[in-house]
Structures are given as C-alpha cells and as structure tokens.
C-alpha positions in Angstrom: 4.6 -15.1 15.4 8.1 -16.2 16.2 11.1 -14.3 14.9 11.1 -14.9 11.2 13.4 -12.2 10.1 13.2 -10.3 6.9 15.3 -11.4 3.9 16.5 -8.5 1.8 15.7 -10.6 -1.3 12.4 -11.8 0.0 9.3 -10.5 1.6 9.3 -10.5 5.4 8.0 -13.8 6.7 6.3 -14.1 3.4 3.5 -16.6 3.8 2.4 -16.8 0.3 -1.3 -17.0 0.2 -3.0 -20.2 -0.7 -6.4 -20.8 -2.0 -9.5 -22.5 -0.7 -10.0 -25.9 -2.3 -13.5 -25.0 -3.1 -13.6 -25.0 -6.9 -15.1 -22.2 -8.7 -15.4 -21.2 -12.3 -13.6 -18.2 -13.6 -16.4 -16.0 -14.8 -14.5 -13.0 -16.0 -12.6 -11.5 -18.9 -11.6 -7.8 -18.6 -10.4 -4.7 -20.2 -7.1 -4.1 -22.0 -6.7 -0.6 -23.3 -4.3 2.4 -23.6 -4.7 5.7 -21.9 -3.7 8.6 -24.0 -2.1 10.9 -21.4 0.2 8.1 -20.2 1.5 7.1 -23.7 4.8 8.7 -23.1 5.6 6.7 -20.0 4.5 3.2 -20.9 7.3 2.5 -23.4 5.2 1.1 -26.2 3.4 -1.4 -23.9 0.1 -0.7 -25.7 -1.3 -3.2 -28.1 -4.1 -2.7 -30.6 -7.5 -3.9 -29.2 -10.5 -4.3 -31.4 -13.8 -2.7 -30.5 -15.3 -6.1 -30.0 -12.5 -7.1 -27.5 -12.7 -3.8 -25.6 -16.5 -4.1 -25.3 -16.2 -7.6 -24.0 -13.6 -6.7 -21.5 -15.6 -3.6 -20.3 -18.6 -5.8 -19.8 -16.6 -8.3 -17.8 -15.1 -5.6 -15.6 -18.5 -4.2 -14.8 -19.7 -7.6 -13.9 -16.8 -8.1 -11.6 -17.4 -4.8 -9.7 -21.1 -5.4 -9.5 -20.6 -8.9 -8.1 -18.0 -8.3 -5.4 -16.5 -4.8 -5.3 -14.9 -5.3 -1.9 -13.0 -8.3 -3.0 -11.8 -6.6 -6.1 -10.8 -3.5 -4.0 -8.8 -5.7 -1.6 -6.9 -7.4 -4.4 -6.1 -4.1 -6.0 -5.1 -2.5 -2.7 -2.6 -5.4 -2.0 -1.1 -4.8 -5.5 -0.7 -1.1 -4.7 0.9 -1.8 -1.4 3.5 -4.0 -3.1 4.1 -1.3 -5.8 5.0 1.3 -3.2 7.3 -1.0 -1.3 11.1 -0.3 -1.5 11.3 -4.1 -1.7 9.1 -4.2 -4.8 11.6 -6.5 -6.6 10.7 -9.3 -4.2 7.2 -8.2 -3.1 5.7 -7.2 -6.4 5.5 -10.7 -7.8 4.0 -11.3 -10.3 5.0 -8.0 -11.9 2.8 -6.6 -14.7 4.5 -7.6 -18.0 3.4 -4.5 -19.9 5.8 -2.5 -17.6 8.8 -4.7 -18.3 11.0 -3.0 -20.9 14.1 -4.8 -22.2 13.8 -7.2 -19.2 13.9 -4.3 -16.8 11.0 -3.5 -14.5 9.9 0.1 -15.0 8.6 0.6 -11.5 8.4 4.4 -12.0 6.1 4.2 -15.0 4.0 1.7 -13.1 3.8 4.0 -10.1 2.7 6.9 -12.3 0.0 4.8 -13.8 -1.5 3.7 -10.4 -1.4 7.3 -9.2 -4.2 8.3 -11.6 -6.5 5.4 -10.9 -9.8 6.7 -9.4 -11.8 4.7 -6.9 -13.3 1.5 -8.3 -16.8 2.9 -7.8 -16.0 5.8 -10.1 -14.4 3.4 -12.6 -17.5 1.3 -12.6 -19.6 4.4 -13.4 -17.3 5.5 -16.1 -17.4 2.1 -17.8 -21.0 2.9 -18.7 -19.9 5.8 -20.8 -19.3 5.4 -24.5 -15.8 6.9 -24.3 -14.6 4.7 -21.4 -12.0 3.0 -23.4 -10.3 6.1 -24.7 -10.5 7.9 -21.3 -9.3 5.1 -19.1 -7.4 2.8 -21.3 -4.2 2.3 -19.3 -6.1 2.1 -16.1 -8.4 -0.6 -17.5 -5.5 -2.4 -18.9 -3.8 -2.7 -15.5 -7.0 -3.5 -13.7 -7.7 -6.3 -16.2 -4.2 -7.8 -15.6 -4.4 -7.6 -11.8 -8.0 -8.6 -11.2 -8.7 -10.9 -14.1 -5.6 -12.3 -15.7 -4.2 -13.2 -12.3 -7.4 -15.3 -11.8 -5.9 -17.8 -9.4 -6.7 -17.3 -6.6 -10.3 -16.0 -6.6 -10.9 -13.7 -3.7 -14.5 -13.7 -2.3 -16.1 -11.6 0.4 -17.4 -13.5 3.4 -20.7 -12.4 4.9 -20.4 -10.9 8.4 -22.8 -13.5 9.7 -20.2 -16.2 8.9 -17.3 -14.5 10.6 -17.7 -16.5 13.8 -17.7 -19.8 12.0 -14.6 -18.9 10.1 -12.7 -17.9 13.3 -13.8 -21.0 15.1 -11.8 -23.1 12.7 -8.9 -22.4 15.0 -9.6 -23.2 18.7 -8.1 -20.3 20.5 -7.6 -19.5 24.2 -6.5 -15.9 24.0 -8.9 -13.0 23.3 -8.0 -11.1 20.1 -9.5 -8.2 18.2 -11.8 -9.5 15.5 -11.3 -8.4 11.9 -13.5 -5.8 10.2 -13.6 -8.0 7.1 -12.9 -11.6 6.1 -12.2 -12.8 2.5 -12.2 -16.3 1.3 -9.2 -17.4 -0.9 -10.5 -19.9 -3.4 -8.9 -21.8 -6.2 -9.7 -21.6 -9.9 -11.2 -24.8 -11.3 -7.9 -26.1 -12.6 -5.3 -25.1 -10.0 -2.2 -27.2 -10.2 -1.0 -26.0 -6.8 -4.3 -26.9 -5.2 -4.2 -30.3 -6.8 -0.7 -30.9 -5.5 -1.8 -29.9 -2.0 -4.8 -32.3 -2.1 -2.5 -35.1 -3.2 -0.1 -34.4 -0.4 -3.1 -34.4 2.1 -4.2 -37.9 1.2 -3.9 -40.1 4.3 -3.4 -37.1 6.6 -5.7 -34.9 8.7 -5.6 -31.1 8.3 -6.0 -28.2 10.7 -6.0 -24.4 10.7 -3.6 -21.7 12.0 -2.8 -18.0 11.6 0.1 -16.3 10.0 0.9 -12.6 10.1 2.9 -10.6 7.6 3.3 -7.0 6.3 0.6 -5.7 4.0 3.1 -5.2 1.1 3.8 -9.0 1.1 0.3 -10.2 0.5 0.3 -9.6 -3.3 2.9 -12.2 -3.8 1.6 -14.3 -0.9 -1.8 -14.9 -2.5 -0.3 -15.8 -5.9 2.7 -17.9 -4.9 1.7 -19.2 -1.4 3.8 -19.2 1.7 7.4 -20.0 1.0 9.9 -21.1 3.7 12.8 -20.1 1.4 11.6 -16.5 1.7 12.5 -16.4 5.4 15.9 -16.3 7.1 16.7 -18.9 9.7 15.1 -17.9 13.0 15.6 -19.0 16.5 13.7 -22.2 16.2 14.8 -23.0 12.6 14.1 -22.0 9.1 10.5 -22.2 7.8 7.0 -20.7 7.9 5.8 -19.8 11.4 2.2 -19.9 12.3 0.2 -19.9 15.5 -3.0 -21.2 16.9 -3.7 -17.8 18.4 -4.8 -14.8 16.4 -3.4 -12.5 19.1 0.1 -14.0 18.5 0.0 -13.4 14.8 -1.4 -9.9 14.8 1.8 -8.2 15.9 3.4 -9.6 12.8 0.8 -7.8 10.7 1.5 -4.1 11.3 -0.8 -1.5 9.7 0.4 -0.7 6.2 -0.6 1.9 3.6 -2.6 0.3 0.8 -4.6 2.5 -1.6 -6.0 5.9 -0.9 -9.1 5.3 -3.1 -10.0 2.0 -1.4 -13.5 1.6 0.0 -11.9 -0.6 2.7 -9.7 2.2 3.9 -6.2 3.3 3.0 -4.5 1.8 6.1 -4.9 -2.0 6.4 -3.4 -5.0 8.1 -3.9 -8.6 7.1 -3.6 -12.0 8.8 -3.8 -15.2 6.8 -5.9 -18.1 8.1 -4.2 -21.2 6.7 -5.0 -24.9 6.4 -2.1 -27.2 7.2 -1.5 -30.9 6.5 -0.7 -32.8 9.7 2.6 -34.0 8.4 6.0 -34.7 10.1 7.3 -31.6 8.3 4.9 -29.5 10.2 6.5 -29.0 13.6 4.1 -28.4 16.5 5.0 -26.8 19.8 2.3 -28.8 21.7 3.6 -32.1 20.6 5.5 -34.4 23.1 7.3 -36.1 20.2 10.8 -34.7 19.7 10.6 -35.4 16.0 7.5 -33.3 15.8 8.3 -30.3 18.0 11.7 -29.2 16.7 13.8 -28.9 13.6 17.4 -30.0 13.1 18.9 -26.5 12.8 17.0 -25.1 15.8 19.1 -22.9 18.0 16.3 -22.4 20.5 15.2 -26.0 21.1 11.6 -27.1 20.6 9.0 -24.9 18.9 7.1 -23.0 21.6 3.5 -23.9 22.5 0.8 -22.4 20.3 3.3 -22.2 17.4 3.7 -24.3 14.2 6.8 -24.4 12.0 6.3 -25.6 8.5 9.5 -26.6 6.7 7.7 -27.7 3.4 5.7 -24.9 1.8 3.6 -27.4 -0.1 1.9 -28.5 3.2 0.2 -25.1 3.8 -2.6 -23.3 1.9 -4.2 -19.9 2.7 -7.9 -20.2 3.0 -9.0 -16.8 4.3 -7.6 -13.3 4.8 -8.6 -11.4 7.9 -8.5 -7.7 7.2 -8.3 -4.9 9.8 -9.2 -1.3 8.8 -9.9 1.7 10.9 -11.8 3.7 8.3 -13.7 1.0 6.4 -16.8 2.5 4.7 -19.4 0.5 2.9 -19.4 1.2 -0.8 -22.5 2.8 -2.3 -24.5 0.5 -4.5 -23.1 0.1 -8.0 -26.5 -0.6 -9.4 -27.0 2.0 -12.1 -30.7 1.4 -12.8 -33.5 3.8 -12.2 -34.1 7.5 -12.7 -31.1 8.7 -10.7 -28.9 6.4 -12.7 -30.2 7.9 -15.9 -29.5 11.4 -14.7 -26.0 10.3 -13.8 -25.3 8.9 -17.2 -26.8 11.9 -19.0 -25.3 14.9 -17.2 -25.5 17.4 -20.0 -29.2 16.6 -20.8 -30.0 16.7 -17.1 -28.5 20.2 -16.9 -30.4 21.4 -19.9 -33.7 20.0 -18.5 -33.0 21.6 -15.1 -32.4 25.0 -16.8 -35.6 24.7 -18.7 -37.5 23.9 -15.5 -35.9 26.9 -13.8 -36.9 29.3 -16.6 -40.4 28.0 -16.6 -40.7 28.5 -12.9 -39.5 32.1 -13.1 -42.0 32.8 -15.9 -44.9 31.3 -14.1 -44.2 33.4 -11.0 -44.8 36.5 -13.0 -48.0 35.3 -14.6 -51.1 37.1 -13.2 -53.4 34.1 -13.8 -51.0 31.8 -12.0 -50.7 34.3 -9.1 -54.5 34.5 -8.9 -55.0 30.7 -8.6 -52.1 30.4 -6.2 -53.7 32.9 -3.8 -57.1 31.2 -4.2 -55.4 27.8 -3.3 -53.8 29.3 -0.3 -57.1 30.7 1.0 -58.9 27.4 0.4 -56.2 25.4 2.1 -56.3 27.6 5.1 -52.7 28.8 4.9 -53.7 32.4 4.7 
C-alpha cells in the first residue's frame, strides 16, 4: 500500500491484527514444563509443576494439535519470525515473560530455546510418551505460552471451499495471486477490544480492505491490532494504510523466513483482510468529500483511489490472514489410533517382535517338512 515507512521503534506499517467478532469459547489449557538440557540458559525461569497440572496441559496441547494443526503452526511461525527479527524489541510483543530477567529481555536464551523445537507433528507424537514432560519441558512451556496463554485471538483454518467467499468480501477490479491458505482471526468470548470495536460500530456501516506488512510484524499485529502510532508520517498523512485491491497490498508483504519446521513452509508472506467502520476518521480515496478523502497533515493531497487511510486504530479489526507459501505441504494425520499407531508408540517391543519373526522365518526355511509342503503347494498352484 501507500508509503508507510518503517519506524525504528515500531514494526513497519504494523497493522496489528484484529479478531473476528464471532465469539468462541476458549477450549484449551496447555503445558508448562522445564527442559533439562536448557536449564543453564533459562535463568531460573522454571517453576514447579505438579504431575496433575502437567498431565492436564499435555492433554490440552494434544487436543489443540489434533483440532487445527495448521492454525497452531501459523501462530508459532509468526512468533518465530518475530524472534529472529533484529527489531525484536518492537516486533516481539508480547514477549514471553519467562525469558525476562531483571526486566531485561533475554533474546539469546529465547532463540536457543526455539532452535531445538521439533515440528509440531513430532511434538504431538512425543506427547503420547510417558516421559514427554521431562524430555520436552522447555519446549512445552513455550508452546503453551504462545498458543494457549495468548488465547486472544483465536486463529482458525478456513476450508479451501470457502476461500472465494472470503475474498469476495472486498470487491476488487485487479487480478491478484490467490493465497495458499486463509485463516480466520476470531475473538475470545470476552474480548474487551472486540467489544470496544462493536460499540464504535454502532450507527455505522462496515466494509473490508487489505493491509500488507512484513512477516515479522504479524505476531504483534494479531495481538495488539493495527496501530497508526507504529507508522511514520507518509505522503498522504500518518495512519494505517489499506487498499481495496489485494494486488496493491501484496508488495507490502514480502516473503519472510518463518520456521523451518513448519508444515506451511519456511518462507511465508501474509496479508491481513480487515473490517473497517465507515467513520469520518477512515479516509477514502474514492470519496468526493474533501473531509473524507484527505487528512490535515497530508503532503500529497487526497488519498489515492483504491486506498484507505485510518487515523484511529480502534476503527479497524483484522478478520482473516491470507497466507502465501511456495512449499506448503499438507500435514500427515495426527490421529494415533490403529495398529501402526501402536507400533509407533512401542518401538522397542516392535523391534523385538520383528526380530522374533525374522528368526522364526529363518528356522522354517531350513525345516524339511516345511520345504516339502512348500514344494507341494507350488506344484498344486501351478507355479512350478
């Protein structure tokens, strides 16, 4: 979108993600543990967790991954992208409190912790093991904080059959590359920011528009919403820039590196699909009213056509994330039921049984009676 320049203190054109006003119950509670081989780098962040608490959190984490692995993967990938940004002090908000020591953010300890996190499909499998807590404590602790404790907003995968209906919320004239994935951003049941937005929307119509930003910005965007004070004054004034054209917003969402273990792919770009209140503080380039198509401090005159400039962040909410990935791969089913699942959970016993079967097979091949009946079978079957 229009030139919203990067603030060194803020995330570039940070359009902090809002949440769909569809209310949903928070159905999770996850794992908080401590990983032994990271004890020296986490500065006493570990707290004692009872067996009952850890079991409850592990169960909740398994439920989360089973329910919507892609959504959990996206939220984690956005967190990782913010962790690796040199602007982490502004992009990595909220920051995990267990890595704050003496009011200082220990980003190096956090980066070491995320380096050893395996793909979520593997974590899901390991959570079925009796020693999951002792083996993956720090990982589980961090996953719990990112995916569960930060429960507002709730990210939900959108079925591919519904992509078209989502994109049609914004009447567009230009052709643009469709996203690989779409995620709905929905509010927790009691969201103060959503309630504030609903109150502001009373007596006004609403409409949708796109906003592009760097991948590393979206962790803070989805939790704090789009903020006009995070953007420097641009040509047409200070505020949040959006567009009615996906093709206009896409260049402001360059491909960024997320997480190497992601099922969505390690290189992603995101565009936010936002709902705006039709309010005088939302400037529209296609309006003939001077008070509605420009801001007071504009150096470039009226806002261009197909653009919107929001000077009050409380008037915009993010409803969907459009995700682009070149190497998206559908995750394997995380359902661990059945014979193969049993083999996977009992690897040692499976190995022993396989070895016994092998020895039995070798013994039978040297048995004269077995050889006799085998030859007879071959003759009867006509294979001879």
